[in-house]
C-alpha positions, 0 to 999 in steps of 0.5 A: 501357215506363214503364207496364210498369215501374210495374206490375211491375219484374221478370220471371223467366227461367232462367239457367245458373249454370255449364257442364254438360249437367245442366240441372236442376243448373245452371239456375235461375229468377231475377228480372231487371229490365225494360229501361228502353229498347229497342234501335231494332230490338228488341221486347219479347215476353211469352212464352206457349209455350216450345219444348223441344229436345235442344240445350237441354243443349248450350247450357247446356254452352257448346257453341254459344257457347264465348265466353260464360260463365255466368251466361247465359239459356237456351232457343231458341224461344217464341211470345208477344205483343209488348208494346213495340217499339223506335223503328225497328220499324215493322211490328209493334205491341203486341198482335201475336203472334209466334214467336221464335228467340232465345237466352234464350227460357226467360223470362216476357218477352224482348227479341228482335231484330226479325229473330228474330221472325216474325209469326203470325196469332194466338196459337196453339201450333202455330206454334212447331213450324212454326218451328224444328223444321219449318224445320230439316227443310224447309231441310235437305231442300231445301238439303242432302239434296235428295231425289228422287221414289221414293227410299227414306228413313229418318228417325231420331227420327221421333216427335220435334220435327223428325223428324215434319216430315221424315217428312211432307215426304219423303212428301207433298212429295218423294214418297219412301218413309219408314221411321221409327225410334223407341225405344218401342212407343207411338212405333211406333203414333204413326209408323204410325197418325199419321204413316203411315210406310211402315215402322217400326223400334224400334231399342231393341227391335232392338238389334244387329239394327237394320241388319238390320231396316232392310234388311228394310224396304229390301232394296236399301238406304237412299238418304237418311237424316235422322239426329239420334240418332248412336251405334249408330243412325247406325252401323246407318244407314251399314251399311244405305245403298245405294251413293251413299247420302246422310245429313244429320246434325242432331246426335247426341242419344244422346251429349248427356247424357254428352258422349261423342265416341267414341259418335257413331259407334261402329265398328271401321272409321273413318267415312270408310272406312265411307262410302267403301265405298259412295261414300256421303256424310255432310253436317251441318246447323246451322240458324243457318247457313241463317237467310236461308231461314227466313221462306220455309220458315216461310211454306211450312210454314204453307201446307202446314199450312193445306192439311192436308198437314202436321200439327203433332204436339204431345206431350200431356204438360202442362208449366206455368210456368218450373218445368215446363221442367225436367220437360219436358227430363227427359221428352224425354230419357227418350224419352217424347214423341210430337211436339214438347215444349212448356211453357205459361206 
């Protein structure tokens, strides 16, 4: 730590100066001093790749940590190199590659609790989506949605960071038929040619006919849905459910920027009555509540990736440096990405 301090006394990271979903308006790159001493169970990581998530703007709005006030550090996930370890860390050494899930990831360097870091065999960007995005899908499917072979599944935001893994796991691990929804013709091609969806529905093109389009794919209705868009699309999914259909909601990204609660599921009929009419169920999933399953599912996903069963799709758009985080978040909310959005430092 002393050698590092002599070489560079500060590093840069992004902090939210006030609460808002407008990331560009409230988040700033600032200098921070290196710690003079690490907690015994902490590590210092030099980040190489950062992951972008729709929830990044929920975090700057204070939704996930309502008792924390600005300024606070932003970002959830990174891949990097360990440069120092606390006295109580015996299984990692300087030079090791890790993938981390910890608040404050939008940083050149980051202090992370050892329990929030997973060892990876080499510094490679594909390990980042295999952690937060893929484990979200894997854990939510196994522990909440519980798909059965032959069931008819729909994945919304199927071309996104976590949706891509839900599609592949449902098809190749659970033996389901999968229809993916998306918002553009380029994503239709991605879902058809790359992820091999059994059907694709562009809900932007279909508009009010989205439910009918889903039912054209599955005339007998949807058995299970992996849903993260909310709003009109969630409403269309509910309309398209088969009796005793099941939905797991990962969030409602369509509402994040405007923060509209009413838009989560717009319908004249109350949500409980919509579900009751089909004896359907709606569950929710928030990854931190399932953290104990993270390492097991990460190991499984890495094995599936190495076997060629699960591919990691990273959006081809290039974003560099902490300055690139702003453009990357805009890119994702403009619905331009196919795959995981990442920033390279």
